[in-house]
N, C-alpha and C positions, 0 to 999 in steps of 0.2 A: 621285520628280515625279509631281505630275498633271495627263496627259493635257486639255489642254480638253476643255471640252463641244464649243465650234468646231471642231477638230480631228478629232475624232472624228465629226460630222456633215460634215464636207469628204472623209471617210476612207470611209461607208459608201452616200454618195449619190455618188459618184465610183466604187465598186466596180456598183450598183446602176445608174446610167447605160452604164456599160458592158458588162451583159447584158444591157440592153435594147434598144442598140444593134446589140447580133449579134444579137440577134430580129430586129430588122432587118432586118439587112442580111447578113447571115450569115458575117461577116468581121471577125477580131479586128481588125487593124491599121486598119481603119478605122473601128469601134466607143470605140476606145482614144484616136487622134488628135479623134473628134468630144468626147467626154468632155474629154481634155486643153484640146481648145478653148474649150469651156464655162468648165469651173476660171478662164482665163488672158480672157474675158471679165468673168467673176462679177468676178475681180479688178479689173481696169480698171474695173469701176461702180463697185465701192468705193470702186476713188483718188479719185472723183470726186462721187457724192455718199452715200458709208458709212463706214467708220472706216476708210478705208486698205487700200494695196494691203499685203499679205501673201504671201510667200517661202512661210513654214509654213503659212499654205492651199495650195499650189501644193506643198507637197513631199507635205502629207497626201491632196489628189489622187494626184499618181503614185505613193505607194503602193499606195494603192484603184485607184489603174486594173490597177499592175502585179500587185497580187494576181485583184481579177475578169477579170485576163485568165490568169493561168495558170491559177486554177482553171475557163474552159472550156475551154481550151487541156489541162488535168485530164480534161476529161469527154466531151468528142473523143474523144481516145487510148479510151479505157474504153469508148465506145462507138462 
């Protein structure tokens, strides 16, 4: 089964946002929470003005956030 392009974009954008917010805040937990909030707000927007709320998109966001956070944690551990 192919993963939809939309889910891939949610994953990649969430991963990148975690990195960007970490660079701005220097706090993994805060950057993950901000990114998760943005994902939920985007889905709420989609519910009223777009294609509808999607839990699959939220899951893709969470996977991107977790992997991004793990990468940041790994980089901090190495350096």
